[in-house]
C-alpha positions as CSV (number, residue, x, y, z in Angstrom):
1,M,7.5,44.9,2.6
2,L,4.3,45.1,0.6
3,L,6.1,44.8,-2.7
4,L,8.1,41.8,-1.6
5,G,5.0,40.1,-0.2
6,L,3.3,40.6,-3.5
7,A,6.4,39.3,-5.3
8,S,6.2,36.1,-3.2
9,A,2.5,35.7,-3.9
10,I,3.2,35.9,-7.6
11,V,6.4,33.8,-7.7
12,L,5.7,30.9,-5.2
13,P,2.8,29.3,-7.1
14,F,5.1,29.0,-10.2
15,A,8.2,27.8,-8.3
16,S,7.7,24.2,-9.4
17,L,7.3,25.2,-13.1
18,F,10.4,27.4,-12.9
19,A,12.4,24.6,-11.2
20,L,11.4,21.8,-13.5
21,D,11.2,23.8,-16.8
22,K,13.9,26.5,-16.7
23,V,16.4,25.1,-14.2
24,R,15.7,21.5,-15.4
25,M,15.6,20.0,-11.9
26,T,14.7,16.4,-11.6
27,P,11.8,15.6,-9.3
28,V,14.4,14.4,-6.7
29,Q,16.4,17.6,-7.0
30,F,13.2,19.6,-6.6
31,G,12.2,17.6,-3.5
32,I,15.6,18.2,-2.0
33,F,15.5,21.9,-3.0
34,S,12.0,22.3,-1.4
35,V,13.0,20.7,1.9
36,A,16.2,22.6,2.1
37,A,14.7,26.0,1.3
38,S,11.8,25.5,3.7
39,S,14.0,24.2,6.5
40,S,16.5,26.9,6.2
41,G,13.7,29.5,6.1
42,V,12.5,28.2,9.5
43,L,16.0,28.1,10.9
44,F,16.8,31.7,9.8
45,S,13.4,32.9,11.2
46,V,14.0,31.2,14.6
47,L,17.6,32.4,14.9
48,I,16.9,36.0,13.9
49,G,13.8,36.0,16.1
50,Q,15.8,34.8,19.1
51,W,18.5,37.4,18.5
52,T,16.2,40.3,18.1
53,D,14.0,39.3,21.1
54,S,17.0,39.2,23.3
55,H,18.7,42.3,22.0
56,G,15.7,44.4,21.1
57,R,17.1,45.8,17.9
58,R,14.9,44.7,14.9
59,D,15.5,47.5,12.3
60,G,18.8,46.2,11.0
61,W,17.6,42.7,10.6
62,L,14.4,43.8,9.0
63,I,16.2,45.9,6.4
64,S,18.8,43.2,5.8
65,S,16.2,40.5,5.3
66,L,14.2,42.7,2.9
67,I,17.4,43.5,0.9
68,A,18.2,39.8,0.9
69,G,14.7,39.1,-0.6
70,M,15.2,41.6,-3.3
71,V,18.6,40.2,-4.3
72,A,17.2,36.6,-4.1
73,Y,14.4,37.4,-6.5
74,G,16.8,39.2,-8.8
75,V,19.1,36.2,-8.9
76,Y,16.1,33.9,-9.6
77,A,15.2,36.1,-12.6
78,V,18.6,35.9,-14.3
79,S,20.0,32.5,-13.2
80,G,19.0,29.0,-14.4
81,T,21.7,27.0,-12.7
82,F,20.6,24.5,-10.0
83,S,23.6,25.2,-7.7
84,V,23.1,29.0,-7.8
85,I,19.4,28.7,-7.2
86,F,19.9,26.3,-4.4
87,C,22.5,28.5,-2.7
88,V,20.3,31.6,-3.0
89,A,17.3,29.6,-1.6
90,V,19.0,28.4,1.5
91,S,20.7,31.7,2.2
92,L,19.1,34.9,0.9
93,A,15.6,33.7,0.4
94,A,15.8,31.9,3.8
95,M,16.8,35.2,5.4
96,F,13.9,36.9,3.7
97,S,11.5,34.5,5.3
98,A,12.2,36.2,8.6
99,A,11.0,39.6,7.4
100,P,7.3,39.3,8.0
101,A,7.8,38.2,11.6
102,Q,10.3,40.9,12.2
103,F,8.0,43.5,10.7
104,L,5.1,42.5,12.9
105,A,7.4,42.3,16.0
106,R,8.7,45.8,15.3
107,T,5.2,47.1,14.7
108,Y,3.5,45.6,17.8
109,A,6.4,45.5,20.3
110,N,5.9,47.2,23.6
Protein backbone atom coordinates (compact mmCIF):
# COMPACT_ATOMS: atom_id res chain seq x y z
CA MET A 1 0.00 0.00 0.00
CA LEU A 2 2.82 2.37 0.88
CA LEU A 3 4.67 1.68 -2.38
CA LEU A 4 1.58 2.15 -4.53
CA GLY A 5 0.72 5.36 -2.70
CA LEU A 6 4.24 6.58 -3.35
CA ALA A 7 3.93 5.57 -7.00
CA SER A 8 0.71 7.59 -7.27
CA ALA A 9 2.36 10.60 -5.68
CA ILE A 10 5.16 10.43 -8.23
CA VAL A 11 3.06 9.61 -11.30
CA LEU A 12 -0.04 11.78 -10.96
CA PRO A 13 1.67 15.20 -11.13
CA PHE A 14 3.17 14.17 -14.48
CA ALA A 15 0.02 12.56 -15.91
CA SER A 16 -0.78 15.49 -18.16
CA LEU A 17 2.75 15.55 -19.60
CA PHE A 18 2.61 11.81 -20.19
CA ALA A 19 -0.79 12.06 -21.87
CA LEU A 20 0.03 15.02 -24.07
CA ASP A 21 3.65 14.18 -24.96
CA LYS A 22 3.96 10.37 -25.01
CA VAL A 23 0.42 9.29 -25.79
CA ARG A 24 -0.17 12.36 -28.01
CA MET A 25 -3.66 13.07 -26.68
CA THR A 26 -5.37 16.19 -27.84
CA PRO A 27 -6.60 18.55 -25.13
CA VAL A 28 -10.15 17.29 -25.73
CA GLN A 29 -9.05 13.66 -25.43
CA PHE A 30 -7.19 14.48 -22.22
CA GLY A 31 -10.30 16.16 -20.83
CA ILE A 32 -12.44 13.14 -21.66
CA PHE A 33 -9.76 10.84 -20.26
CA SER A 34 -9.53 12.81 -17.00
CA VAL A 35 -13.29 12.92 -16.46
CA ALA A 36 -13.73 9.22 -17.29
CA ALA A 37 -10.82 8.13 -15.08
CA SER A 38 -12.00 10.20 -12.10
CA SER A 39 -15.64 9.22 -12.48
CA SER A 40 -14.88 5.54 -12.80
CA GLY A 41 -12.60 5.74 -9.74
CA VAL A 42 -15.42 7.19 -7.67
CA LEU A 43 -17.86 4.60 -9.02
CA PHE A 44 -15.53 1.68 -8.22
CA SER A 45 -14.85 3.04 -4.73
CA VAL A 46 -18.56 3.39 -3.97
CA LEU A 47 -19.51 -0.03 -5.36
CA ILE A 48 -16.66 -1.86 -3.65
CA GLY A 49 -17.31 0.05 -0.41
CA GLN A 50 -21.01 -0.86 -0.43
CA TRP A 51 -20.25 -4.50 -1.13
CA THR A 52 -17.60 -4.83 1.58
CA ASP A 53 -19.70 -2.94 4.13
CA SER A 54 -22.62 -5.29 3.61
CA HIS A 55 -20.59 -8.51 3.42
CA GLY A 56 -17.81 -7.67 5.86
CA ARG A 57 -15.01 -9.21 3.78
CA ARG A 58 -12.44 -6.63 2.73
CA ASP A 59 -9.23 -8.59 2.32
CA GLY A 60 -10.01 -10.00 -1.13
CA TRP A 61 -11.04 -6.64 -2.54
CA LEU A 62 -8.08 -4.90 -0.95
CA ILE A 63 -5.57 -7.34 -2.43
CA SER A 64 -7.35 -7.30 -5.81
CA SER A 65 -7.33 -3.52 -5.97
CA LEU A 66 -3.63 -3.37 -5.04
CA ILE A 67 -2.79 -5.88 -7.76
CA ALA A 68 -4.91 -3.89 -10.21
CA GLY A 69 -2.88 -0.80 -9.33
CA MET A 70 0.41 -2.58 -9.94
CA VAL A 71 -0.78 -3.86 -13.31
CA ALA A 72 -2.17 -0.44 -14.27
CA TYR A 73 1.13 1.33 -13.58
CA GLY A 74 2.97 -1.43 -15.44
CA VAL A 75 0.79 -0.94 -18.50
CA TYR A 76 1.25 2.83 -18.30
CA ALA A 77 5.01 2.28 -18.37
CA VAL A 78 5.02 0.23 -21.58
CA SER A 79 2.04 1.52 -23.56
CA GLY A 80 1.63 4.72 -25.49
CA THR A 81 -1.72 4.06 -27.14
CA PHE A 82 -4.72 6.17 -26.16
CA SER A 83 -7.22 3.31 -26.28
CA VAL A 84 -5.08 1.06 -24.06
CA ILE A 85 -4.34 3.84 -21.57
CA PHE A 86 -8.02 4.82 -21.48
CA CYS A 87 -9.23 1.24 -20.86
CA VAL A 88 -6.67 0.73 -18.10
CA ALA A 89 -7.61 4.04 -16.47
CA VAL A 90 -11.33 3.29 -16.32
CA SER A 91 -10.87 -0.29 -15.14
CA LEU A 92 -7.65 -1.24 -13.33
CA ALA A 93 -6.64 2.23 -12.11
CA ALA A 94 -10.25 2.90 -11.10
CA MET A 95 -10.29 -0.30 -9.08
CA PHE A 96 -7.02 0.76 -7.44
CA SER A 97 -8.65 3.98 -6.26
CA ALA A 98 -10.71 1.91 -3.80
CA ALA A 99 -7.60 0.56 -2.06
CA PRO A 100 -6.96 3.39 0.43
CA ALA A 101 -10.54 3.38 1.69
CA GLN A 102 -10.57 -0.42 1.96
CA PHE A 103 -7.25 -0.37 3.79
CA LEU A 104 -8.53 2.15 6.34
CA ALA A 105 -11.86 0.31 6.71
CA ARG A 106 -10.03 -2.96 7.32
CA THR A 107 -7.66 -1.34 9.81
CA TYR A 108 -10.26 0.54 11.84
CA ALA A 109 -13.31 -1.73 11.49
CA ASN A 110 -14.92 -2.91 14.70
